[in-house]
C-alpha positions in Angstrom: 0.0 0.0 0.0 1.3 3.5 -0.9 2.5 5.6 2.0 -0.1 8.3 1.2 -2.9 5.8 1.3 -1.6 4.4 4.6 -1.5 7.9 6.0 -5.1 8.6 4.9 -6.3 5.4 6.4 -4.5 6.2 9.7 -6.0 9.7 9.7 -9.5 8.3 9.1 -9.0 5.6 11.9 -7.8 8.3 14.3 -10.8 10.5 13.5 -13.2 7.5 14.1 -11.4 6.7 17.3 -11.8 10.3 18.5 -15.5 10.2 17.7 -16.0 6.9 19.5 -14.0 8.1 22.5 -16.1 11.3 22.8 -19.4 9.7 22.1 -20.7 10.6 25.6 -19.6 14.2 25.3 -21.8 17.0 24.0 -19.2 18.0 21.5 -19.4 14.6 19.7 -22.2 15.8 17.5 -20.1 18.8 16.4 -17.1 16.5 15.7 -19.4 14.1 13.7 -20.5 17.1 11.6 -16.9 17.9 10.8 -16.1 14.5 9.5 -17.0 13.4 6.0 -20.3 11.5 5.9 -18.7 8.1 5.2 -16.7 8.4 8.4 -19.8 9.1 10.4 -21.2 5.7 9.5 -20.6 2.2 10.8 -19.0 -0.1 8.2 -21.0 -3.2 7.5 -20.7 -5.8 4.7 -23.6 -7.0 2.6 -23.6 -9.7 0.0 -26.2 -9.1 -2.7 -27.5 -11.1 -5.6 -26.3 -10.2 -9.1 -29.7 -8.9 -10.1 -29.8 -6.7 -7.0 -26.3 -5.4 -7.8 -27.2 -4.6 -11.4 -30.4 -2.9 -10.3 -28.5 -0.8 -7.7 -25.9 0.3 -10.2 -28.6 1.3 -12.7 -30.5 3.3 -10.1 -27.4 5.0 -8.8 -26.5 6.1 -12.3 -30.1 7.3 -13.0 -30.4 9.2 -9.7 -26.9 10.8 -10.0 -27.6 11.9 -13.6 -30.5 14.0 -12.3 -28.9 15.3 -9.1 -29.4 19.0 -9.9 -32.7 20.1 -8.3 -35.1 22.6 -9.9 -33.6 25.3 -7.7 -30.2 24.7 -9.1 -28.7 23.0 -6.0 -26.7 19.9 -6.7 -27.7 17.1 -4.3 -25.3 14.7 -2.6 -23.7 11.9 -4.5 -25.8 8.7 -4.3 -24.0 5.4 -3.9 -25.0 1.7 -3.6 -24.5 2.2 0.2 -27.0 5.1 0.1 -29.7 2.8 -1.5 -28.9 0.1 1.1 -29.4 2.6 4.0 -32.7 3.8 2.4 -33.8 0.2 2.1 -32.9 -0.5 5.7 -34.8 2.5 6.9 -37.8 1.3 4.9 -37.5 -2.2 6.3 -37.2 -0.8 9.8 -40.4 1.2 9.3 -42.2 -2.0 8.4 -40.4 -4.3 10.9 -43.7 -5.3 12.5 -44.6 -7.2 9.3 -41.4 -9.3 9.3 -42.3 -12.9 9.7 -40.6 -16.1 8.6 -37.5 -18.2 8.9 -36.1 -17.8 5.4 -35.1 -14.9 3.2 -38.0 -15.6 0.9 -40.5 -15.8 3.7 -39.2 -12.5 5.2 -39.3 -10.8 1.8 -42.9 -12.0 1.2 -44.0 -10.9 4.6 -43.0 -7.3 4.0 -44.0 -7.1 0.4 -47.4 -8.9 0.7 -49.9 -6.4 -0.8 -52.9 -7.9 1.0 -51.2 -7.2 4.4 -50.5 -3.7 3.4 -54.1 -3.2 2.1 -55.5 -4.6 5.4 -53.2 -2.3 7.4 -54.5 0.7 5.5 -58.1 -0.3 6.1 -57.6 -0.9 9.8 -56.0 2.2 11.3 -55.6 0.4 14.6 -57.4 2.9 16.9 
């Protein structure tokens, strides 16, 4: 590994360690804001199917090609990880529907249109 790359990795690790060490301190939020977004996030690895990877790449290109909003402001760069975080937030919002012991069962439990329709009909109050 090149010395410059090693130095950059060491600097990023030091910044993450500083954030972790000061997590209980009020200044932690300000320090987080000073770090690049990717350093504010926890690294996780996900294996995806080839159809999912292809779809993500296509969507990332589509979204990034239209990043300029109507008011002229350019939005943030969207990545595969961005879409994964959005999907996790969506899944988390519907976690009450998760049922099953296999990936297929869990997927069907969240995507089942009859369950969503019945939830819309019964407001629960």
